[in-house]
N, C-alpha and C positions, 0 to 999 in steps of 0.2 A: 803787280803780278804779271808775268808774261801772258800775252793774249792767247797764245797756243795752249798754255797750261789751263787757262780759264775755260777754253772751248772743250778741252779734254775732260775736265771735271764735270762740266755741264752734260756732256755726252754720256759719261758714266752714270751720272745721277739719273738721267732720263732712262737709260737702259735698266737701272736698278728699279726704278718706279714701274716700268712696264712689266718687269718680271714679278714684282710684288703684286701687281694687279692681276696678272694671269700667269700662274705657274705651269700652264700647259701651252708651251710655245709651239703649237702645231704648225710646222712648215707645210705649205701646199705641196701636194705630191702623194707618194705612196708610203704607207706604214704597214708593217707586218704584225700579225697577231697569232699567238699560240695559246690554246686553252685545253682544259681537261677537267673532269669532275664526275659527278654522279648523274644517272639518268633514270627517272622514275616514270613508268607507264601510268596513265590515268584513264578514267572512263572504262569502256569495254576492254580496251587493250590490257588493262591490269588483270583481267580474268585469265589471260593467256600467256602473259610475259611478266617476269619478276623484275625488280630493280637491277640495274647494271651500271655500266660506266660509259663515258663519252670522251672522245678526243677530237681535236679539230685544229684547223689553221685557216688563216685568211689574210686578206689584204684590205686595208682601209684607204679610201681615196679622200683626201682633204682638199676641197676646192679652194678654200680661203682660210688664212690664219685667223680671221675674225668671225667666220661663219660658225653658228652652232650646229649646223647640219653637215654630217659626213655620210659617205656611202661605204658600206662594208660588204665584201664578198667572201663567203665562208664555205669550206669543205669540211664536213663533220661526219664522224663515225660513232654509232652507238651500238652496244652489245648487251643483250638481255638474256637471262636464262629462262627456258621454257617452264611454265607453271605445271603443277600436277594435273590440272584440268586439261591443258593442251596435250600433255603426254597421254592421258587416258583417252582423249578424243582421237589421237593418232593411232593408238592401239586398236580402238574400235573400228576405225576405217581401214586399217591394213591387216588386222588379225596377226600382227607380229609383235613380239615383246619389245617395248620401247622403254628405256630408262633414263633418257636425257634429251637435251635439245637446246636450241637457242634461236634468238632473233637478231639479225644484223641489219642495221639501217645506215645507208650512205646518203648524205644530203648535200646538195649544192644550192646555195641560196644567195640572193642579192637583197641587201637590207639598207634601209634608211636609219640613221642614228642621229638623235637630237639630244644635245648636251644642255644641262642646266647647272650652273655653278652652285655649290652648297656652302663651301668655306674655302679658305686658302689651301690649295693643293688637293681639293676634293670636289668632284662634280658627279651628279647623277645623269643618267641618260635613259631614254626610251629607244627601243629598237624593234623594227617590224619589217617583214619582207616576204617574198615568195620564192619558190624554187622547185626543184625536181628531186625526188627521193627514190632510191632503190632499196626494197626490203626483201630479205631472204630468210625464210623460216626453215630450219633443219631439225628433224627428230632423229635421234640416234640410238644405237644399241651397243653396249660394251661387249666386245668379243675378244677372245685370246688370239695371239699371234705366236705360234710355236716357232722356236728358233729365232725369235726376233732379236735376241741379244745373246752375248756370250761373255762369260767371266773367266779370265785367265789368271791363275795363281802365279804371282811373280817369283815365288820360291821354288815350287816344283815344276813350273812350266806346263801345267795341265790346264786345259780350257774346258769349261762346262757350258753347254747351251742351256737356255732358259726359256721361259714363257712370258711374253709381254701382253699387255692389254691396250686396246685402243677403241676408238669410237667409229662404228660403221654407220653411214647415213642410210636410214631406212626410207625416209620420204622427205621431200623438200618442196618448197613453193616460192617462186619469185614474183615480185610485183614492182612495177615502176610507175609512179604517179606524181602528179603535181601536188604541192602542198603550200602551207603558209606557216609563219611563226610570228610571235610577238612577245615582248618581255621588257625587262628593265634591269639596270645595273648601276654600280657605283665604281668610279674610277679614281685612282690615287696617283698623284704625280711622283715621278722619280727623277733623279738627275739626268742631264743630257737629253731631255725631251722624251724619255721613256716613261712608262706607267704600268701599273698592274690594276686588274679589275675583277670584280665578282658580279656575275649576272645569272639570271634565271629566265628561261624562255619556255613558253608553251608552243609545242609544235604539233601540227595536225596534217596528216597525209590523207588526201582524198581517196576513198575506196568505198565499196559497198558497205563495209563496216569500217569507219575511219580509224586510222592508227594514230593514237595520241600519246605523247610523252613530254616530260618536262626535264630538260637537262639543266643542272645547276653547276656552273663551272667557274673556275679561277683561271685568269688569263694574264698574259704578259704581252705588252705592246712595245714595239721598237721601230 
């Protein structure tokens, strides 16, 4: 058999064995992450905010293809609806009718990620880190806007003005503080070095009354 052909077969066999041993061929460098899911307040925070949603994106720094430790930097947004207790408290403090509100949380974190293989194409990981978060609480009142829109009849060519409704901010509060998060996830390999993952993290923002919530997200890494 031709010596070059033998070398090629051996090289292909070695590459196949390496892939079989590790279906996560993480090349050193940067990998991008997109995620989204549900966000559930816990502790005292659950008295004032209801469950909501979260969205985020980030970049993972892979220092070595063989290292189980990566570094991930995330920018995340969580939105929660105000609870009836928070609305009642706002009405008490402002003496103004309030019928809605929400809490918005922006977080920028740096995290360490440690991977543990489970089976072929599946690995678990632990994630923990620190960062800075900006929280904004808004309480609102639904008010009418006269002439906010118009309807024009395409047949007769007559336009009618109408009344729309929107939310006017009655009171708001902003807070920027440091915080930390920790959690775990499971990652599943996809072709071309991509993957998808499911993770849950506990996040705590330092304040006189800590802000605590748990995002549970599905993500895509490429």
